[in-house]
N, CA, C and O of each residue as an XYZ file, in Angstrom:
628
protein
N       0.700     -1.172      0.161
C       0.020      0.088      0.009
C       0.735      1.097     -0.150
O       1.681      1.126      0.638
N       0.666      2.097     -0.974
C       1.350      3.335     -1.091
C       1.244      4.144      0.452
O       0.266      4.085      1.197
N       2.352      4.810      0.679
C       2.529      5.424      2.070
C       1.516      6.541      2.297
O       1.082      6.808      3.418
N       1.186      7.130      1.276
C       0.050      8.489      1.421
C      -0.950      7.806      1.664
O      -1.552      8.067      2.705
N      -1.449      6.724      0.798
C      -2.690      6.146      1.181
C      -2.782      5.502      2.552
O      -3.770      5.534      3.286
N      -1.874      5.041      2.746
C      -1.672      4.299      3.959
C      -1.886      5.414      5.167
O      -2.635      5.249      6.130
N      -1.156      6.464      4.939
C      -1.351      7.529      6.148
C      -2.796      8.326      5.993
O      -3.210      9.010      6.929
N      -3.404      8.221      4.984
C      -4.976      8.991      4.986
C      -5.534      7.692      5.484
O      -6.463      8.075      6.196
N      -5.519      6.249      5.538
C      -6.196      5.222      6.185
C      -6.167      5.546      7.675
O      -7.136      5.813      8.387
N      -4.698      5.464      8.067
C      -4.674      5.725      9.778
C      -5.249      7.006     10.125
O      -5.760      7.133     11.238
N      -5.227      7.948      9.326
C      -5.846      9.295      9.939
C      -7.419      9.085      9.933
O      -8.053      9.335     10.959
N      -7.973      8.688      8.935
C      -9.264      8.086      8.870
C      -9.858      7.302      9.844
O     -10.932      7.506     10.408
N      -8.883      6.160     10.037
C      -9.260      5.026     11.615
C      -9.298      5.863     12.647
O     -10.346      5.882     13.291
N      -8.134      6.796     13.081
C      -8.097      7.314     14.149
C      -9.375      8.225     14.348
O     -10.036      8.080     15.376
N      -9.762      9.203     13.353
C     -10.701      9.924     13.589
C     -12.386      9.189     13.771
O     -13.261      9.612     14.525
N     -12.473      8.136     12.950
C     -13.422      7.243     13.508
C     -13.378      6.669     14.561
O     -14.471      6.588     15.120
N     -12.211      6.052     15.278
C     -12.276      5.627     16.394
C     -12.383      6.764     17.468
O     -12.989      6.501     18.507
N     -11.909      7.849     17.317
C     -12.234      8.943     18.457
C     -13.752      9.195     18.536
O     -14.374      9.220     19.598
N     -14.366      9.405     17.144
C     -15.728      9.477     17.300
C     -16.605      8.458     17.884
O     -17.627      8.828     18.462
N     -16.280      7.064     17.782
C     -17.118      5.833     18.487
C     -16.535      5.958     19.863
O     -17.371      5.695     20.728
N     -15.302      6.294     20.344
C     -14.949      5.914     21.573
C     -14.445      6.973     22.727
O     -14.165      6.763     23.907
N     -14.431      8.067     22.035
C     -13.676      9.361     22.909
C     -14.234     10.451     22.669
O     -13.756     11.368     23.337
N     -15.243     10.811     21.830
C     -15.512     12.184     21.260
C     -16.046     13.179     22.225
O     -15.834     14.386     22.107
N     -16.712     12.671     23.140
C     -17.688     13.569     24.264
C     -16.957     13.395     25.463
O     -16.615     12.286     25.873
N     -16.631     14.791     26.211
C     -15.872     14.581     27.574
C     -16.952     14.568     28.548
O     -17.925     15.265     28.259
N     -16.988     13.891     29.693
C     -17.836     13.945     30.827
C     -17.506     14.744     31.638
O     -16.409     14.633     32.185
N     -18.329     15.727     31.925
C     -17.869     17.103     32.646
C     -17.549     16.630     34.136
O     -18.208     15.765     34.713
N     -16.469     17.294     34.685
C     -15.992     16.904     35.786
C     -15.055     15.940     35.872
O     -14.339     15.807     36.864
N     -14.991     15.118     34.718
C     -13.796     13.996     35.122
C     -12.971     14.118     33.749
O     -13.237     14.886     32.824
N     -11.888     13.179     33.813
C     -11.205     13.160     32.774
C     -11.554     12.037     31.747
O     -10.615     11.684     31.033
N     -12.643     11.477     31.577
C     -13.051     10.308     31.203
C     -13.741     10.768     29.832
O     -14.366     11.825     29.915
N     -13.724     10.224     28.760
C     -14.416     10.516     27.620
C     -15.089      9.417     27.008
O     -14.545      8.316     26.926
N     -16.455      9.684     26.489
C     -17.275      8.578     25.953
C     -17.388      8.952     24.575
O     -17.300     10.118     24.191
N     -17.583      7.966     23.832
C     -17.920      8.137     22.025
C     -19.603      7.920     21.927
O     -20.412      7.770     22.843
N     -19.752      7.948     20.875
C     -21.242      7.490     20.213
C     -21.345      6.199     20.082
O     -22.391      5.729     19.635
N     -20.359      5.440     20.419
C     -20.631      3.759     20.355
C     -21.521      3.328     21.604
O     -22.465      2.559     21.421
N     -21.261      3.762     22.726
C     -21.992      3.446     23.565
C     -23.668      4.092     23.719
O     -24.639      3.567     24.263
N     -23.559      5.357     23.048
C     -24.960      5.976     22.844
C     -25.802      5.401     22.270
O     -26.949      5.273     22.696
N     -25.339      4.911     21.100
C     -26.440      4.396     19.976
C     -26.416      2.893     20.507
O     -27.368      2.134     20.322
N     -25.462      2.587     21.060
C     -25.766      1.053     21.780
C     -26.696      0.943     22.744
O     -26.977     -0.143     23.250
N     -27.328      2.216     23.126
C     -28.475      2.215     24.051
C     -29.746      1.884     23.246
O     -30.680      1.425     23.902
N     -29.876      2.008     22.248
C     -30.914      1.544     21.188
C     -30.809      0.076     21.164
O     -29.843     -0.556     20.737
N     -32.159     -0.528     21.787
C     -32.038     -1.996     21.834
C     -32.105     -2.694     20.785
O     -33.034     -2.453     20.014
N     -31.306     -3.576     20.510
C     -31.207     -4.693     19.541
C     -30.240     -3.904     18.220
O     -29.103     -4.234     17.883
N     -31.071     -2.805     17.636
C     -30.408     -2.299     16.284
C     -29.319     -1.330     16.514
O     -28.585     -0.986     15.587
N     -29.181     -0.860     17.760
C     -27.887      0.048     18.226
C     -26.733     -0.750     18.027
O     -25.885     -0.566     17.155
N     -26.749     -1.813     19.038
C     -25.501     -2.717     18.889
C     -24.992     -3.041     17.559
O     -23.863     -2.846     17.106
N     -26.117     -3.620     16.957
C     -25.723     -4.025     15.526
C     -25.289     -3.024     14.667
O     -24.310     -3.291     13.970
N     -25.786     -1.965     14.570
C     -25.216     -0.725     13.631
C     -24.040     -0.531     14.240
O     -23.184     -0.625     13.360
N     -23.578     -0.327     15.192
C     -22.205     -0.073     15.815
C     -21.324     -1.035     15.671
O     -20.152     -0.716     15.869
N     -21.602     -2.352     15.320
C     -20.782     -3.339     15.134
C     -20.396     -3.442     13.751
O     -19.321     -3.880     13.340
N     -21.478     -2.950     12.977
C     -21.187     -2.903     11.466
C     -19.880     -1.955     11.020
O     -19.035     -2.198     10.158
N     -20.006     -0.743     11.939
C     -18.713      0.285     11.942
C     -17.377     -0.258     12.191
O     -16.370     -0.116     11.497
N     -17.558     -1.066     13.568
C     -16.501     -1.495     14.269
C     -15.630     -2.667     13.143
O     -14.404     -2.753     13.064
N     -16.486     -3.370     12.463
C     -16.092     -4.062     11.420
C     -15.265     -3.465     10.043
O     -14.443     -4.123      9.406
N     -15.626     -2.242      9.776
C     -15.112     -1.655      8.941
C     -13.403     -1.254      9.245
O     -12.470     -1.257      8.442
N     -13.410     -0.932     10.660
C     -11.823     -0.892     11.200
C     -11.189     -2.212     10.943
O      -9.990     -2.210     10.662
N     -11.835     -3.341     11.003
C     -10.987     -4.431     10.751
C     -10.514     -4.726      9.559
O      -9.353     -5.031      9.285
N     -11.769     -4.600      8.574
C     -11.543     -4.589      7.042
C     -10.279     -3.828      6.758
O      -9.349     -4.328      6.125
N     -10.263     -2.422      7.314
C      -9.449     -1.498      6.962
C      -7.896     -2.273      7.443
O      -6.975     -2.263      6.627
N      -7.735     -2.833      8.619
C      -6.704     -3.351      8.826
C      -6.140     -4.646      8.135
O      -4.977     -5.016      8.293
N      -6.813     -5.125      7.567
C      -6.635     -6.224      6.755
C      -5.875     -5.854      5.633
O      -4.871     -6.406      5.183
N      -6.692     -4.479      5.082
C      -5.889     -3.799      3.899
C      -4.571     -3.097      4.207
O      -3.768     -2.953      3.285
N      -4.324     -2.712      5.259
C      -3.295     -2.405      6.013
C      -2.064     -3.592      5.949
O      -0.863     -3.323      5.901
N      -2.483     -4.578      5.956
C      -1.350     -5.978      5.827
C      -1.167     -6.278      7.146
O      -0.044     -6.533      7.580
N      -2.337     -6.278      7.966
C      -2.149     -7.077      9.752
C      -2.184     -8.575      9.306
O      -2.644     -8.954      8.229
N      -1.613     -9.417     10.314
C      -1.468    -10.450     10.258
C      -2.965    -11.110     10.579
O      -3.913    -10.447     11.000
N      -3.004    -12.639     10.283
C      -4.112    -13.322     10.819
C      -4.338    -13.192     12.196
O      -5.473    -12.908     12.580
N      -3.334    -13.375     13.075
C      -3.064    -13.356     14.583
C      -4.091    -11.969     15.088
O      -5.145    -11.862     15.715
N      -3.226    -11.117     14.497
C      -3.941     -9.732     14.868
C      -5.325     -9.398     14.332
O      -6.164     -8.667     14.860
N      -5.390     -9.917     13.443
C      -7.075     -9.452     12.904
C      -8.047    -10.388     13.767
O      -9.210    -10.088     14.039
N      -7.461    -11.457     14.121
C      -8.356    -12.389     15.042
C      -8.554    -11.975     16.545
O      -9.522    -12.266     17.247
N      -7.436    -11.229     16.909
C      -7.544    -10.526     18.196
C      -8.495     -9.348     18.034
O      -9.334     -9.191     18.921
N      -8.465     -8.473     16.974
C      -9.215     -7.462     16.925
C     -10.684     -8.094     16.867
O     -11.513     -7.543     17.591
N     -11.036     -8.994     16.232
C     -12.310     -9.726     16.079
C     -12.835    -10.064     17.446
O     -13.972     -9.862     17.873
N     -11.678    -10.683     18.139
C     -12.279    -10.906     19.528
C     -12.568    -10.011     20.599
O     -13.287    -10.219     21.576
N     -11.828     -8.841     20.254
C     -12.346     -7.506     21.095
C     -13.565     -7.169     20.479
O     -14.108     -6.506     21.362
N     -14.355     -7.204     19.506
C     -15.451     -6.890     18.987
C     -16.495     -8.020     19.495
O     -17.640     -7.740     19.853
N     -16.051     -9.107     19.485
C     -16.942    -10.138     19.933
C     -17.230     -9.802     21.500
O     -18.374     -9.720     21.948
N     -16.222     -9.645     22.167
C     -16.180     -9.610     23.657
C     -17.477     -8.415     23.798
O     -18.525     -8.559     24.426
N     -17.048     -7.251     23.029
C     -18.191     -6.188     23.492
C     -19.336     -6.244     22.942
O     -20.143     -5.398     23.329
N     -19.791     -7.232     21.880
C     -21.157     -7.598     21.709
C     -21.847     -8.481     22.613
O     -23.008     -8.387     23.010
N     -21.033     -9.298     22.869
C     -21.410    -10.230     24.221
C     -22.066     -9.467     25.351
O     -23.203     -9.504     25.822
N     -20.888     -8.701     25.660
C     -21.057     -7.925     26.905
C     -22.174     -6.849     27.019
O     -22.793     -6.503     28.025
N     -22.284     -6.374     25.648
C     -23.288     -5.316     25.566
C     -24.615     -5.980     25.692
O     -25.499     -5.161     25.946
N     -24.986     -7.086     25.604
C     -26.233     -7.837     25.345
C     -26.800     -7.542     26.883
O     -27.979     -7.225     27.039
N     -26.004     -7.650     27.861
C     -26.364     -7.313     28.955
C     -27.266     -6.207     29.433
O     -26.873     -5.044     29.344
N     -28.326     -6.462     29.882
C     -29.235     -5.136     29.988
C     -28.653     -4.200     31.282
O     -28.452     -4.601     32.428
N     -28.484     -3.096     30.852
C     -27.795     -2.130     31.784
C     -26.331     -2.412     32.103
O     -25.632     -1.432     31.849
N     -25.807     -3.224     32.476
C     -24.310     -3.435     32.746
C     -23.798     -3.788     31.549
O     -22.570     -3.706     31.576
N     -24.269     -4.182     30.406
C     -23.560     -4.122     29.071
C     -23.289     -2.632     28.815
O     -22.128     -2.310     28.562
N     -24.311     -1.629     28.857
C     -23.795     -0.247     28.667
C     -22.661      0.225     29.231
O     -21.972      1.010     28.577
N     -22.321     -0.113     30.359
C     -21.736      0.258     31.238
C     -20.245     -0.423     30.840
O     -19.220      0.241     30.994
N     -20.209     -1.646     30.375
C     -19.241     -2.272     29.944
C     -18.790     -1.746     28.681
O     -17.581     -1.800     28.457
N     -19.640     -1.196     27.730
C     -19.516     -0.506     26.531
C     -18.677      0.752     26.675
O     -17.775      1.072     25.901
N     -19.074      1.446     27.768
C     -18.247      2.754     28.182
C     -16.885      2.459     28.529
O     -16.039      3.342     28.389
N     -16.579      1.352     28.955
C     -15.115      1.013     29.432
C     -14.303      0.265     28.546
O     -13.090      0.467     28.491
N     -14.926     -0.663     27.781
C     -14.129     -1.563     26.949
C     -13.665     -0.941     25.959
O     -12.477     -1.216     25.794
N     -14.155     -0.068     25.064
C     -13.694      0.627     24.011
C     -12.962     -0.222     23.174
O     -11.739     -0.109     23.088
N     -13.660     -1.150     22.484
C     -13.049     -2.014     21.384
C     -12.333     -1.689     20.418
O     -11.380     -2.357     20.017
N     -12.766     -0.491     19.883
C     -12.285      0.396     18.676
C     -10.860      0.995     19.149
O      -9.885      0.942     18.399
N     -10.809      1.469     20.216
C      -9.746      2.067     20.549
C      -8.520      0.660     20.858
O      -7.391      0.671     20.369
N      -8.909     -0.167     21.514
C      -8.057     -1.278     21.345
C      -7.560     -1.685     20.059
O      -6.366     -1.776     19.775
N      -8.581     -1.938     19.250
C      -8.109     -2.336     17.598
C      -7.164     -1.261     17.091
O      -6.042     -1.642     16.755
N      -7.500      0.202     16.976
C      -6.536      1.001     16.740
C      -5.168      0.835     17.193
O      -4.225      1.038     16.428
N      -4.987      0.410     18.611
C      -3.817      0.400     19.018
C      -2.717     -0.858     18.377
O      -1.508     -0.865     18.145
N      -3.778     -1.846     18.239
C      -3.237     -3.253     17.341
C      -2.761     -2.752     16.041
O      -1.805     -3.416     15.641
N      -3.169     -1.646     15.123
C      -2.868     -1.433     14.302
C      -1.940     -0.725     14.203
O      -1.196     -0.886     13.236
N      -1.688      0.219     15.090
C      -0.581      1.057     15.514
C       0.709      0.446     15.548
O       1.759      0.790     15.006
N       0.416     -0.598     16.343
C       1.674     -1.466     16.964
C       2.272     -2.256     15.717
O       3.488     -2.348     15.551
N       1.445     -2.755     14.950
C       1.673     -3.528     13.617
C       2.265     -2.593     12.758
O       3.113     -3.079     12.008
N       2.082     -1.514     12.663
C       2.742     -0.722     11.587
C       3.901     -0.137     12.220
O       4.737      0.276     11.416
N       4.170      0.008     13.417
C       5.197      0.344     14.099
C       6.709     -0.517     14.027
O       7.871     -0.112     13.990
N       6.070     -1.976     14.026
C       7.087     -2.895     13.566
C       7.908     -2.841     12.487
O       7.345     -2.698     11.402
N       9.163     -2.922     12.501
C       9.980     -3.014     11.438
C      10.074     -4.449     10.411
O      10.302     -4.526      9.204
N       9.866     -5.258     11.180
C       9.619     -6.776     10.343
C       8.536     -7.162      9.817
O       7.636     -7.378     10.630
N       8.300     -7.325      8.764
C       6.930     -7.739      7.929
C       6.524     -9.173      8.385
O       7.246    -10.167      8.312
N       5.392     -9.124      8.814
C       4.413    -10.499      9.168
C       3.654    -10.625      7.922
O       3.406     -9.762      7.080
N       3.309    -11.952      7.966
C       2.804    -12.740      6.916
C       1.193    -11.868      6.884
O       0.546    -11.897      7.932
N       0.689    -11.227      5.846
C      -0.459    -10.535      5.561
C      -1.649    -11.624      5.679
O      -1.287    -12.762      5.381
N      -3.103    -11.473      6.087
C      -3.954    -12.308      6.200
C      -4.651    -12.220      4.719
O      -4.707    -11.224      3.999
N      -5.107    -13.383      4.490
C      -5.826    -13.381      3.083
C      -6.956    -12.822      3.123
O      -7.466    -12.558      4.211
N      -7.629    -12.503      1.838
C      -9.052    -12.031      2.271
C     -10.163    -12.988      2.730
O     -11.085    -12.710      3.497
N      -9.863    -14.420      1.999
C     -10.826    -15.680      2.509
C     -10.767    -15.540      4.127
O     -11.840    -15.399      4.715
N      -9.456    -15.575      4.933
C      -9.565    -15.517      6.370
C     -10.443    -14.121      6.829
O     -11.298    -14.156      7.714
N     -10.122    -13.031      6.155
C     -10.937    -11.781      6.602
C     -12.211    -11.837      6.470
O     -12.928    -11.210      7.250
N     -12.749    -12.616      5.434
C     -14.090    -12.746      5.123
C     -14.899    -13.495      6.347
O     -15.845    -13.077      7.015
N     -14.321    -14.525      6.394
C     -14.461    -15.625      7.385
C     -14.774    -15.105      8.747
O     -15.798    -15.387      9.369
N     -13.576    -14.129      9.267
C     -14.109    -13.426     10.355
C     -14.956    -12.634     10.542
O     -15.384    -12.406     11.673
N     -15.482    -11.906      9.241
C     -16.530    -10.987      9.313
C     -17.872    -11.693      9.304
O     -18.816    -11.159      9.887
N     -18.029    -12.871      8.676
C     -19.041    -13.780      8.476
C     -19.737    -14.048      9.860
O     -20.901    -13.876     10.224
N     -18.509    -14.577     10.570
C     -18.599    -15.151     11.955
C     -19.150    -14.072     12.676
O     -20.298    -14.139     13.114
N     -18.551    -13.246     12.812
C     -18.792    -11.942     13.643
C     -20.103    -11.560     13.468
O     -20.883    -11.621     14.418
N     -20.524    -11.094     12.158
C     -21.743    -10.551     12.109
C     -22.882    -11.426     12.239
O     -23.984    -10.969     12.543
N     -22.665    -12.801     12.003
C     -23.624    -13.996     12.487
C     -24.082    -13.790     13.810
O     -25.270    -13.669     14.107
N     -22.814    -13.737     14.868
C     -22.957    -13.501     16.227
C     -23.706    -11.980     16.704
O     -24.540    -11.794     17.590
N     -23.166    -11.145     15.904
C     -24.054     -9.890     16.370
C     -25.325     -9.981     15.951
O     -26.134     -9.515     16.754
N     -25.881    -10.534     14.721
C     -27.282    -10.661     14.358
C     -27.932    -11.467     15.201
O     -28.994    -11.018     15.633
N     -27.617    -12.477     15.544
C     -28.016    -13.449     16.920
C     -28.269    -12.869     18.108
O     -29.274    -13.108     18.777
N     -27.242    -11.969     18.466
C     -27.549    -11.478     19.698
C     -28.422    -10.200     19.617
O     -29.006     -9.828     20.635
N     -28.571     -9.342     18.174
C     -29.681     -8.215     18.211
C     -30.957     -9.294     18.000
O     -31.994     -8.845     18.489
N     -31.077    -10.360     17.500
C     -32.520    -10.984     17.421
C     -32.758    -11.694     18.658
O     -33.907    -12.058     18.909
N     -31.688    -11.966     19.567
C     -32.203    -12.476     20.977
C     -32.865    -11.382     21.683
O     -33.979    -11.435     22.203
N     -31.884    -10.154     21.642
C     -32.439     -8.879     22.414
C     -33.806     -8.623     22.108
O     -34.665     -8.485     22.979
N     -34.020     -8.559     20.886
C     -35.344     -8.067     20.628
C     -36.526     -9.284     20.978
O     -37.542     -8.975     21.600
N     -36.312    -10.522     20.568
C     -37.135    -11.637     21.388
C     -37.252    -11.546     22.670
O     -38.354    -11.830     23.140
N     -36.105    -11.108     23.634
C     -36.599    -10.763     24.726
C     -37.385     -9.818     25.357
O     -38.183     -9.930     26.288
N     -36.927     -8.583     24.503
C     -37.901     -7.482     24.971
C     -39.338     -7.816     24.361
O     -40.342     -7.397     24.936
N     -39.427     -8.540     23.245
C     -40.855     -8.731     22.925
C     -41.556     -9.626     24.019
O     -42.735     -9.509     24.353
N     -40.665    -10.525     24.519
C     -41.381    -11.576     25.337
C     -41.606    -11.033     26.697
O     -42.532    -11.575     27.301
N     -40.788     -9.806     27.507
C     -41.214     -9.093     28.278
C     -42.248     -8.264     28.266
O     -43.001     -8.135     29.231
N     -42.374     -7.596     27.101
C     -43.360     -7.071     26.737
C     -44.807     -7.542     26.845
O     -45.730     -6.946     27.400
N     -44.841     -8.656     26.250
C     -46.167     -9.619     26.200
C     -46.711     -9.839     27.219
O     -47.927     -9.713     27.358
N     -45.775    -10.276     28.295
C     -45.319    -10.814     29.755
C     -46.443     -9.656     30.659
O     -47.411     -9.895     31.381
N     -45.812     -8.374     30.238
C     -46.363     -7.337     31.018
C     -47.689     -6.424     30.470
O     -48.239     -5.461     31.004
N     -47.885     -6.894     29.603
C     -49.271     -6.151     28.972
C     -50.144     -7.065     28.186
O     -50.875     -6.784     27.237
N     -49.926     -8.231     28.767
C     -51.135     -9.034     28.380
C     -52.697     -8.771     28.758
O     -53.568     -9.540     28.351
């Protein structure tokens, strides 16, 4: 990948990660949150939408030449974020603290800082990771909607 294109990709990923994880300061503290946990408050669909945006970061990491191990670790960060995000209320607090996108950006930057070249992941591997992750996220979103519907029916029958 050309140096100029790579630098613009990194700048774009940094901006996106900042927006998702750290864009808004919490008054009176040094802590910042992003739009990811805020949109994640929308039952079912919020977490799914933010997961799709997070997968974009992994796809760009693959285009930057990250190894299979690094990409698998990035996907694991997203899977943990999605699994823990399903837990009502507690999941929202985990989402505030976990910041999977920031962890993944750090993995990208660590890879790019290494002088030695690692074996680049192939597109089939990346596609498989994305399909597995999206399947998990969609299943979790469906489960959330089912549970909300069941609770709604139990209360308002």
